[in-house]
N, CA, C, O and the ligand as a Tripos MOL2 file, in Angstrom:
@<TRIPOS>MOLECULE
protein
  233   231    59     0     0
PROTEIN
NO_CHARGES

@<TRIPOS>ATOM
      1 N           2.2140  -18.8690   23.4650 N.3       1 MET1
      2 CA          1.1380  -19.8120   23.1550 C.3       1 MET1
      3 C           1.4810  -20.6100   21.9020 C.2       1 MET1
      4 O           1.9950  -20.0620   20.9270 O.2       1 MET1
      5 N           1.1920  -21.9070   21.9370 N.am      2 ASP2
      6 CA          1.4850  -22.7720   20.8010 C.3       2 ASP2
      7 C           0.2030  -23.2060   20.0980 C.2       2 ASP2
      8 O          -0.8780  -23.2240   20.6870 O.2       2 ASP2
      9 N           0.3580  -23.5560   18.8130 N.am      3 CYS3
     10 CA         -0.7740  -24.0120   18.0110 C.3       3 CYS3
     11 C          -1.3360  -25.3210   18.5790 C.2       3 CYS3
     12 O          -0.5790  -26.2510   18.8570 O.2       3 CYS3
     13 N          -2.6710  -25.3950   18.7530 N.am      4 PRO4
     14 CA         -3.3010  -26.6320   19.2410 C.3       4 PRO4
     15 C          -3.2610  -27.7650   18.2190 C.2       4 PRO4
     16 O          -3.4930  -28.9230   18.5650 O.2       4 PRO4
     17 N          -2.9700  -27.4380   16.9790 N.am      5 ARG5
     18 CA         -2.9310  -28.4560   15.9350 C.3       5 ARG5
     19 C          -1.5410  -29.0490   15.7690 C.2       5 ARG5
     20 O          -1.3770  -30.2690   15.7580 O.2       5 ARG5
     21 N          -0.5250  -28.1700   15.6370 N.am      6 CYS6
     22 CA          0.8060  -28.6650   15.2930 C.3       6 CYS6
     23 C           1.8790  -28.1860   16.2650 C.2       6 CYS6
     24 O           3.0570  -28.4950   16.0870 O.2       6 CYS6
     25 N           1.4780  -27.4250   17.3050 N.am      7 GLU7
     26 CA          2.3690  -26.9950   18.3860 C.3       7 GLU7
     27 C           3.4570  -26.0270   17.9320 C.2       7 GLU7
     28 O           4.4540  -25.8350   18.6290 O.2       7 GLU7
     29 N           3.2650  -25.4190   16.7670 N.am      8 THR8
     30 CA          4.1530  -24.3410   16.3490 C.3       8 THR8
     31 C           3.7980  -23.0770   17.1300 C.2       8 THR8
     32 O           2.6300  -22.8500   17.4470 O.2       8 THR8
     33 N           4.7950  -22.2590   17.4400 N.am      9 THR9
     34 CA          4.5220  -21.0040   18.1350 C.3       9 THR9
     35 C           3.6560  -20.1000   17.2700 C.2       9 THR9
     36 O           3.9550  -19.8610   16.1000 O.2       9 THR9
     37 N           2.5660  -19.5970   17.8730 N.am     10 LEU10
     38 CA          1.6270  -18.7680   17.1250 C.3      10 LEU10
     39 C           2.1270  -17.3360   17.0160 C.2      10 LEU10
     40 O           2.7710  -16.8120   17.9240 O.2      10 LEU10
     41 N           1.8120  -16.7110   15.8710 N.am     11 GLU11
     42 CA          2.0910  -15.2980   15.6750 C.3      11 GLU11
     43 C           0.8330  -14.5090   16.0360 C.2      11 GLU11
     44 O          -0.2830  -14.9740   15.8030 O.2      11 GLU11
     45 N           1.0140  -13.3190   16.6040 N.am     12 THR12
     46 CA         -0.1300  -12.4890   16.9660 C.3      12 THR12
     47 C          -0.3120  -11.3780   15.9440 C.2      12 THR12
     48 O           0.6160  -10.6200   15.6620 O.2      12 THR12
     49 N          -1.5080  -11.2910   15.3980 N.am     13 TYR13
     50 CA         -1.8320  -10.2450   14.4360 C.3      13 TYR13
     51 C          -2.9070   -9.3430   15.0200 C.2      13 TYR13
     52 O          -3.8410   -9.8200   15.6650 O.2      13 TYR13
     53 N          -2.7810   -8.0560   14.8000 N.am     14 ALA14
     54 CA         -3.8240   -7.1130   15.1930 C.3      14 ALA14
     55 C          -4.7380   -6.8750   14.0000 C.2      14 ALA14
     56 O          -4.3120   -6.3730   12.9600 O.2      14 ALA14
     57 N          -5.9930   -7.2440   14.1710 N.am     15 LEU15
     58 CA         -6.9520   -7.1190   13.0810 C.3      15 LEU15
     59 C          -8.2290   -6.4780   13.5900 C.2      15 LEU15
     60 O          -8.8170   -6.9360   14.5700 O.2      15 LEU15
     61 N          -8.6580   -5.4100   12.9160 N.am     16 ALA16
     62 CA         -9.9530   -4.7790   13.2190 C.3      16 ALA16
     63 C         -10.1060   -4.4890   14.7120 C.2      16 ALA16
     64 O         -11.1860   -4.6590   15.2770 O.2      16 ALA16
     65 N          -9.0280   -4.0540   15.3390 N.am     17 GLY17
     66 CA         -9.1080   -3.6650   16.7340 C.3      17 GLY17
     67 C          -9.0090   -4.8140   17.7100 C.2      17 GLY17
     68 O          -9.0490   -4.6000   18.9210 O.2      17 GLY17
     69 N          -8.8790   -6.0380   17.2030 N.am     18 SER18
     70 CA         -8.7250   -7.2000   18.0670 C.3      18 SER18
     71 C          -7.4440   -7.9300   17.6950 C.2      18 SER18
     72 O          -6.7690   -7.5660   16.7330 O.2      18 SER18
     73 N          -7.1190   -8.9480   18.4520 N.am     19 GLU19
     74 CA         -5.9270   -9.7210   18.1530 C.3      19 GLU19
     75 C          -6.2890  -11.1570   17.7830 C.2      19 GLU19
     76 O          -7.2020  -11.7570   18.3500 O.2      19 GLU19
     77 N          -5.5410  -11.6870   16.8120 N.am     20 ALA20
     78 CA         -5.7490  -13.0760   16.4080 C.3      20 ALA20
     79 C          -4.4320  -13.8300   16.5510 C.2      20 ALA20
     80 O          -3.3720  -13.3170   16.1920 O.2      20 ALA20
     81 N          -4.5040  -15.0450   17.0760 N.am     21 GLU21
     82 CA         -3.3440  -15.9140   17.1540 C.3      21 GLU21
     83 C          -3.3140  -16.7650   15.8870 C.2      21 GLU21
     84 O          -4.2570  -17.5040   15.6040 O.2      21 GLU21
     85 N          -2.2300  -16.6580   15.1320 N.am     22 VAL22
     86 CA         -2.1780  -17.2910   13.8180 C.3      22 VAL22
     87 C          -0.9870  -18.2350   13.7150 C.2      22 VAL22
     88 O           0.1340  -17.8920   14.0910 O.2      22 VAL22
     89 N          -1.2560  -19.4390   13.1930 N.am     23 CYS23
     90 CA         -0.1860  -20.3890   12.9180 C.3      23 CYS23
     91 C           0.1610  -20.3180   11.4340 C.2      23 CYS23
     92 O          -0.6780  -20.6060   10.5790 O.2      23 CYS23
     93 N           1.3940  -19.9360   11.1340 N.am     24 GLU24
     94 CA          1.8090  -19.8060    9.7340 C.3      24 GLU24
     95 C           2.1100  -21.1620    9.1190 C.2      24 GLU24
     96 O           2.2610  -21.2720    7.9020 O.2      24 GLU24
     97 N           2.1980  -22.1900    9.9440 N.am     25 ARG25
     98 CA          2.5250  -23.5180    9.4430 C.3      25 ARG25
     99 C           1.2980  -24.2480    8.9000 C.2      25 ARG25
    100 O           1.3320  -24.7760    7.7890 O.2      25 ARG25
    101 N           0.1960  -24.2810    9.6930 N.am     26 CYS26
    102 CA         -0.9770  -25.0560    9.2850 C.3      26 CYS26
    103 C          -2.1830  -24.1760    8.9880 C.2      26 CYS26
    104 O          -3.2060  -24.6740    8.5180 O.2      26 CYS26
    105 N          -2.0820  -22.8790    9.2530 N.am     27 GLY27
    106 CA         -3.1680  -21.9840    8.9100 C.3      27 GLY27
    107 C          -4.2060  -21.8120    9.9990 C.2      27 GLY27
    108 O          -5.2530  -21.2070    9.7670 O.2      27 GLY27
    109 N          -3.9320  -22.3320   11.1810 N.am     28 TYR28
    110 CA         -4.8630  -22.1510   12.2900 C.3      28 TYR28
    111 C          -4.9860  -20.6730   12.6470 C.2      28 TYR28
    112 O          -3.9880  -19.9540   12.6970 O.2      28 TYR28
    113 N          -6.2240  -20.2230   12.8950 N.am     29 VAL29
    114 CA         -6.4600  -18.8590   13.3550 C.3      29 VAL29
    115 C          -7.3210  -18.9130   14.6050 C.2      29 VAL29
    116 O          -8.4410  -19.4230   14.5710 O.2      29 VAL29
    117 N          -6.8060  -18.3940   15.6960 N.am     30 GLY30
    118 CA         -7.5720  -18.3630   16.9360 C.3      30 GLY30
    119 C          -7.7440  -16.9340   17.4040 C.2      30 GLY30
    120 O          -6.8000  -16.1450   17.3690 O.2      30 GLY30
    121 N          -8.9500  -16.5980   17.8430 N.am     31 VAL31
    122 CA         -9.2340  -15.2680   18.3450 C.3      31 VAL31
    123 C          -9.3890  -15.3320   19.8630 C.2      31 VAL31
    124 O         -10.1970  -16.1040   20.3780 O.2      31 VAL31
    125 N          -8.6280  -14.5360   20.5580 N.am     32 SER32
    126 CA         -8.7190  -14.5180   22.0070 C.3      32 SER32
    127 C          -9.9990  -13.8050   22.4440 C.2      32 SER32
    128 O         -10.2760  -12.6850   22.0160 O.2      32 SER32
    129 N         -10.7600  -14.4600   23.2860 N.am     33 VAL33
    130 CA        -12.0020  -13.8940   23.8040 C.3      33 VAL33
    131 C         -11.8210  -13.6420   25.3000 C.2      33 VAL33
    132 O         -11.3380  -14.5020   26.0350 O.2      33 VAL33
    133 N         -12.2160  -12.4510   25.7300 N.am     34 GLU34
    134 CA        -11.9690  -12.0450   27.1140 C.3      34 GLU34
    135 C         -12.5340  -13.0170   28.1380 C.2      34 GLU34
    136 O         -11.9070  -13.2810   29.1630 O.2      34 GLU34
    137 N         -13.7050  -13.5430   27.8640 N.am     35 HIS35
    138 CA        -14.3860  -14.3610   28.8580 C.3      35 HIS35
    139 C         -14.0030  -15.8410   28.7960 C.2      35 HIS35
    140 O         -14.4700  -16.6490   29.5990 O.2      35 HIS35
    141 N         -13.1470  -16.1820   27.8310 N.am     36 GLU36
    142 CA        -12.7650  -17.5820   27.7010 C.3      36 GLU36
    143 C         -11.2470  -17.6980   27.6140 C.2      36 GLU36
    144 O         -10.5880  -16.8360   27.0350 O.2      36 GLU36
    145 N         -10.7090  -18.7360   28.1740 N.am     37 SER37
    146 CA         -9.2670  -18.9270   28.1540 C.3      37 SER37
    147 C          -8.8090  -19.5550   26.8430 C.2      37 SER37
    148 O          -7.6630  -19.3870   26.4270 O.2      37 SER37
    149 N          -9.7190  -20.2780   26.1990 N.am     38 GLU38
    150 CA         -9.3780  -20.9290   24.9390 C.3      38 GLU38
    151 C          -9.7300  -20.0220   23.7630 C.2      38 GLU38
    152 O         -10.8010  -19.4150   23.7510 O.2      38 GLU38
    153 N          -8.8400  -19.9240   22.7730 N.am     39 PRO39
    154 CA         -9.1490  -19.1300   21.5880 C.3      39 PRO39
    155 C         -10.2610  -19.7750   20.7670 C.2      39 PRO39
    156 O         -10.4290  -20.9940   20.7690 O.2      39 PRO39
    157 N         -11.0050  -18.9420   20.0740 N.am     40 VAL40
    158 CA        -12.1120  -19.4250   19.2510 C.3      40 VAL40
    159 C         -11.7270  -19.3340   17.7860 C.2      40 VAL40
    160 O         -11.2430  -18.3040   17.3180 O.2      40 VAL40
    161 N         -11.9420  -20.4020   17.0880 N.am     41 GLU41
    162 CA        -11.5880  -20.4370   15.6790 C.3      41 GLU41
    163 C         -12.7830  -19.9860   14.8340 C.2      41 GLU41
    164 O         -13.8750  -20.5460   14.9270 O.2      41 GLU41
    165 N         -12.5520  -18.9680   14.0130 N.am     42 LEU42
    166 CA        -13.6320  -18.4060   13.2160 C.3      42 LEU42
    167 C         -13.2080  -18.2940   11.7590 C.2      42 LEU42
    168 O         -12.1160  -17.8130   11.4590 O.2      42 LEU42
    169 N         -14.0650  -18.7320   10.8660 N.am     43 GLU43
    170 CA        -13.7530  -18.6810    9.4460 C.3      43 GLU43
    171 C         -13.5540  -17.2480    8.9800 C.2      43 GLU43
    172 O         -12.7090  -16.9850    8.1240 O.2      43 GLU43
    173 N         -14.3220  -16.3260    9.5330 N.am     44 SER44
    174 CA        -14.2340  -14.9310    9.1140 C.3      44 SER44
    175 C         -12.8420  -14.3550    9.3960 C.2      44 SER44
    176 O         -12.3690  -13.4750    8.6760 O.2      44 SER44
    177 N         -12.2000  -14.8560   10.4390 N.am     45 TRP45
    178 CA        -10.8620  -14.3720   10.7640 C.3      45 TRP45
    179 C          -9.8410  -14.8810    9.7530 C.2      45 TRP45
    180 O          -8.8500  -14.2050    9.4760 O.2      45 TRP45
    181 N         -10.0740  -16.0430    9.2130 N.am     46 GLN46
    182 CA         -9.1700  -16.5470    8.1790 C.3      46 GLN46
    183 C          -9.2800  -15.6820    6.9360 C.2      46 GLN46
    184 O          -8.2800  -15.4250    6.2660 O.2      46 GLN46
    185 N         -10.4870  -15.2310    6.6230 N.am     47 GLU47
    186 CA        -10.6730  -14.3340    5.4860 C.3      47 GLU47
    187 C          -9.9960  -12.9900    5.7530 C.2      47 GLU47
    188 O          -9.3640  -12.4140    4.8670 O.2      47 GLU47
    189 N         -10.1350  -12.5060    6.9700 N.am     48 ALA48
    190 CA         -9.5030  -11.2390    7.3420 C.3      48 ALA48
    191 C          -7.9880  -11.3510    7.2590 C.2      48 ALA48
    192 O          -7.3130  -10.4330    6.7920 O.2      48 ALA48
    193 N          -7.4680  -12.4650    7.7070 N.am     49 LEU49
    194 CA         -6.0310  -12.6880    7.6680 C.3      49 LEU49
    195 C          -5.5300  -12.7510    6.2220 C.2      49 LEU49
    196 O          -4.4530  -12.2520    5.8970 O.2      49 LEU49
    197 N          -6.3290  -13.3680    5.3770 N.am     50 ARG50
    198 CA         -5.9510  -13.4700    3.9640 C.3      50 ARG50
    199 C          -5.8190  -12.0710    3.3590 C.2      50 ARG50
    200 O          -4.8710  -11.7950    2.6240 O.2      50 ARG50
    201 N          -6.7580  -11.2070    3.6680 N.am     51 ARG51
    202 CA         -6.6740   -9.8320    3.1740 C.3      51 ARG51
    203 C          -5.4590   -9.1260    3.7570 C.2      51 ARG51
    204 O          -4.7840   -8.3680    3.0610 O.2      51 ARG51
    205 N          -5.1810   -9.3710    5.0210 N.am     52 PHE52
    206 CA         -4.0450   -8.7460    5.6870 C.3      52 PHE52
    207 C          -2.7490   -9.1830    5.0060 C.2      52 PHE52
    208 O          -1.8680   -8.3570    4.7690 O.2      52 PHE52
    209 N          -2.6290  -10.4470    4.6970 N.am     53 GLU53
    210 CA         -1.4130  -10.9630    4.0700 C.3      53 GLU53
    211 C          -1.2490  -10.4150    2.6600 C.2      53 GLU53
    212 O          -0.1310  -10.1350    2.2270 O.2      53 GLU53
    213 N          -2.3540  -10.2600    1.9450 N.am     54 GLU54
    214 CA         -2.2850   -9.7020    0.6010 C.3      54 GLU54
    215 C          -1.7710   -8.2680    0.6440 C.2      54 GLU54
    216 O          -0.9430   -7.8710   -0.1770 O.2      54 GLU54
    217 N          -2.2660   -7.4960    1.6040 N.am     55 LYS55
    218 CA         -1.8350   -6.1150    1.7460 C.3      55 LYS55
    219 C          -0.3870   -6.0570    2.2180 C.2      55 LYS55
    220 O           0.3860   -5.2020    1.7870 O.2      55 LYS55
    221 N          -0.0350   -6.9750    3.1030 N.am     56 HIS56
    222 CA          1.3090   -6.9990    3.6840 C.3      56 HIS56
    223 C           2.3490   -7.3840    2.6340 C.2      56 HIS56
    224 O           3.5090   -6.9850    2.7440 O.2      56 HIS56
    225 N           1.9560   -8.1470    1.6270 N.am     57 ALA57
    226 CA          2.8900   -8.6630    0.6380 C.3      57 ALA57
    227 C           3.2770   -7.6270   -0.3970 C.2      57 ALA57
    228 O           4.2660   -7.7940   -1.1110 O.2      57 ALA57
    229 N           2.4960   -6.5510   -0.4820 N.am     58 GLU58
    230 CA          2.7830   -5.5400   -1.5140 C.3      58 GLU58
    231 C           4.0140   -4.7220   -1.1800 C.2      58 GLU58
    232 O           4.3900   -3.8320   -1.9430 O.2      58 GLU58
    233 ZN         -0.3760  -25.0490   13.4680 Zn       59 ZN59
@<TRIPOS>BOND
     1     1     2 1
     2     2     3 1
     3     3     4 2
     4     3     5 am
     5     5     6 1
     6     6     7 1
     7     7     8 2
     8     7     9 am
     9     9    10 1
    10    10    11 1
    11    11    12 2
    12    11    13 am
    13    13    14 1
    14    14    15 1
    15    15    16 2
    16    15    17 am
    17    17    18 1
    18    18    19 1
    19    19    20 2
    20    19    21 am
    21    21    22 1
    22    22    23 1
    23    23    24 2
    24    23    25 am
    25    25    26 1
    26    26    27 1
    27    27    28 2
    28    27    29 am
    29    29    30 1
    30    30    31 1
    31    31    32 2
    32    31    33 am
    33    33    34 1
    34    34    35 1
    35    35    36 2
    36    35    37 am
    37    37    38 1
    38    38    39 1
    39    39    40 2
    40    39    41 am
    41    41    42 1
    42    42    43 1
    43    43    44 2
    44    43    45 am
    45    45    46 1
    46    46    47 1
    47    47    48 2
    48    47    49 am
    49    49    50 1
    50    50    51 1
    51    51    52 2
    52    51    53 am
    53    53    54 1
    54    54    55 1
    55    55    56 2
    56    55    57 am
    57    57    58 1
    58    58    59 1
    59    59    60 2
    60    59    61 am
    61    61    62 1
    62    62    63 1
    63    63    64 2
    64    63    65 am
    65    65    66 1
    66    66    67 1
    67    67    68 2
    68    67    69 am
    69    69    70 1
    70    70    71 1
    71    71    72 2
    72    71    73 am
    73    73    74 1
    74    74    75 1
    75    75    76 2
    76    75    77 am
    77    77    78 1
    78    78    79 1
    79    79    80 2
    80    79    81 am
    81    81    82 1
    82    82    83 1
    83    83    84 2
    84    83    85 am
    85    85    86 1
    86    86    87 1
    87    87    88 2
    88    87    89 am
    89    89    90 1
    90    90    91 1
    91    91    92 2
    92    91    93 am
    93    93    94 1
    94    94    95 1
    95    95    96 2
    96    95    97 am
    97    97    98 1
    98    98    99 1
    99    99   100 2
   100    99   101 am
   101   101   102 1
   102   102   103 1
   103   103   104 2
   104   103   105 am
   105   105   106 1
   106   106   107 1
   107   107   108 2
   108   107   109 am
   109   109   110 1
   110   110   111 1
   111   111   112 2
   112   111   113 am
   113   113   114 1
   114   114   115 1
   115   115   116 2
   116   115   117 am
   117   117   118 1
   118   118   119 1
   119   119   120 2
   120   119   121 am
   121   121   122 1
   122   122   123 1
   123   123   124 2
   124   123   125 am
   125   125   126 1
   126   126   127 1
   127   127   128 2
   128   127   129 am
   129   129   130 1
   130   130   131 1
   131   131   132 2
   132   131   133 am
   133   133   134 1
   134   134   135 1
   135   135   136 2
   136   135   137 am
   137   137   138 1
   138   138   139 1
   139   139   140 2
   140   139   141 am
   141   141   142 1
   142   142   143 1
   143   143   144 2
   144   143   145 am
   145   145   146 1
   146   146   147 1
   147   147   148 2
   148   147   149 am
   149   149   150 1
   150   150   151 1
   151   151   152 2
   152   151   153 am
   153   153   154 1
   154   154   155 1
   155   155   156 2
   156   155   157 am
   157   157   158 1
   158   158   159 1
   159   159   160 2
   160   159   161 am
   161   161   162 1
   162   162   163 1
   163   163   164 2
   164   163   165 am
   165   165   166 1
   166   166   167 1
   167   167   168 2
   168   167   169 am
   169   169   170 1
   170   170   171 1
   171   171   172 2
   172   171   173 am
   173   173   174 1
   174   174   175 1
   175   175   176 2
   176   175   177 am
   177   177   178 1
   178   178   179 1
   179   179   180 2
   180   179   181 am
   181   181   182 1
   182   182   183 1
   183   183   184 2
   184   183   185 am
   185   185   186 1
   186   186   187 1
   187   187   188 2
   188   187   189 am
   189   189   190 1
   190   190   191 1
   191   191   192 2
   192   191   193 am
   193   193   194 1
   194   194   195 1
   195   195   196 2
   196   195   197 am
   197   197   198 1
   198   198   199 1
   199   199   200 2
   200   199   201 am
   201   201   202 1
   202   202   203 1
   203   203   204 2
   204   203   205 am
   205   205   206 1
   206   206   207 1
   207   207   208 2
   208   207   209 am
   209   209   210 1
   210   210   211 1
   211   211   212 2
   212   211   213 am
   213   213   214 1
   214   214   215 1
   215   215   216 2
   216   215   217 am
   217   217   218 1
   218   218   219 1
   219   219   220 2
   220   219   221 am
   221   221   222 1
   222   222   223 1
   223   223   224 2
   224   223   225 am
   225   225   226 1
   226   226   227 1
   227   227   228 2
   228   227   229 am
   229   229   230 1
   230   230   231 1
   231   231   232 2
@<TRIPOS>SUBSTRUCTURE
     1 MET1         2 RESIDUE 1 A MET
     2 ASP2         6 RESIDUE 1 A ASP
     3 CYS3        10 RESIDUE 1 A CYS
     4 PRO4        14 RESIDUE 1 A PRO
     5 ARG5        18 RESIDUE 1 A ARG
     6 CYS6        22 RESIDUE 1 A CYS
     7 GLU7        26 RESIDUE 1 A GLU
     8 THR8        30 RESIDUE 1 A THR
     9 THR9        34 RESIDUE 1 A THR
    10 LEU10       38 RESIDUE 1 A LEU
    11 GLU11       42 RESIDUE 1 A GLU
    12 THR12       46 RESIDUE 1 A THR
    13 TYR13       50 RESIDUE 1 A TYR
    14 ALA14       54 RESIDUE 1 A ALA
    15 LEU15       58 RESIDUE 1 A LEU
    16 ALA16       62 RESIDUE 1 A ALA
    17 GLY17       66 RESIDUE 1 A GLY
    18 SER18       70 RESIDUE 1 A SER
    19 GLU19       74 RESIDUE 1 A GLU
    20 ALA20       78 RESIDUE 1 A ALA
    21 GLU21       82 RESIDUE 1 A GLU
    22 VAL22       86 RESIDUE 1 A VAL
    23 CYS23       90 RESIDUE 1 A CYS
    24 GLU24       94 RESIDUE 1 A GLU
    25 ARG25       98 RESIDUE 1 A ARG
    26 CYS26      102 RESIDUE 1 A CYS
    27 GLY27      106 RESIDUE 1 A GLY
    28 TYR28      110 RESIDUE 1 A TYR
    29 VAL29      114 RESIDUE 1 A VAL
    30 GLY30      118 RESIDUE 1 A GLY
    31 VAL31      122 RESIDUE 1 A VAL
    32 SER32      126 RESIDUE 1 A SER
    33 VAL33      130 RESIDUE 1 A VAL
    34 GLU34      134 RESIDUE 1 A GLU
    35 HIS35      138 RESIDUE 1 A HIS
    36 GLU36      142 RESIDUE 1 A GLU
    37 SER37      146 RESIDUE 1 A SER
    38 GLU38      150 RESIDUE 1 A GLU
    39 PRO39      154 RESIDUE 1 A PRO
    40 VAL40      158 RESIDUE 1 A VAL
    41 GLU41      162 RESIDUE 1 A GLU
    42 LEU42      166 RESIDUE 1 A LEU
    43 GLU43      170 RESIDUE 1 A GLU
    44 SER44      174 RESIDUE 1 A SER
    45 TRP45      178 RESIDUE 1 A TRP
    46 GLN46      182 RESIDUE 1 A GLN
    47 GLU47      186 RESIDUE 1 A GLU
    48 ALA48      190 RESIDUE 1 A ALA
    49 LEU49      194 RESIDUE 1 A LEU
    50 ARG50      198 RESIDUE 1 A ARG
    51 ARG51      202 RESIDUE 1 A ARG
    52 PHE52      206 RESIDUE 1 A PHE
    53 GLU53      210 RESIDUE 1 A GLU
    54 GLU54      214 RESIDUE 1 A GLU
    55 LYS55      218 RESIDUE 1 A LYS
    56 HIS56      222 RESIDUE 1 A HIS
    57 ALA57      226 RESIDUE 1 A ALA
    58 GLU58      230 RESIDUE 1 A GLU
    59 ZN59       233 GROUP 0 **** ****
């Protein structure tokens, strides 16, 4: 899957028991929802990702 903004290949992160599609280039975060084919962009996931990256960087 590619980023809808810049078409960079998205990275998949496992967060809080779910998966998020993340673009490291532009910061897009998409959450896959079972009932929808299109990922949903949520601000809360960007915050979660920020915490994940902080922990990952240590
Ligand atoms: Zn992007």
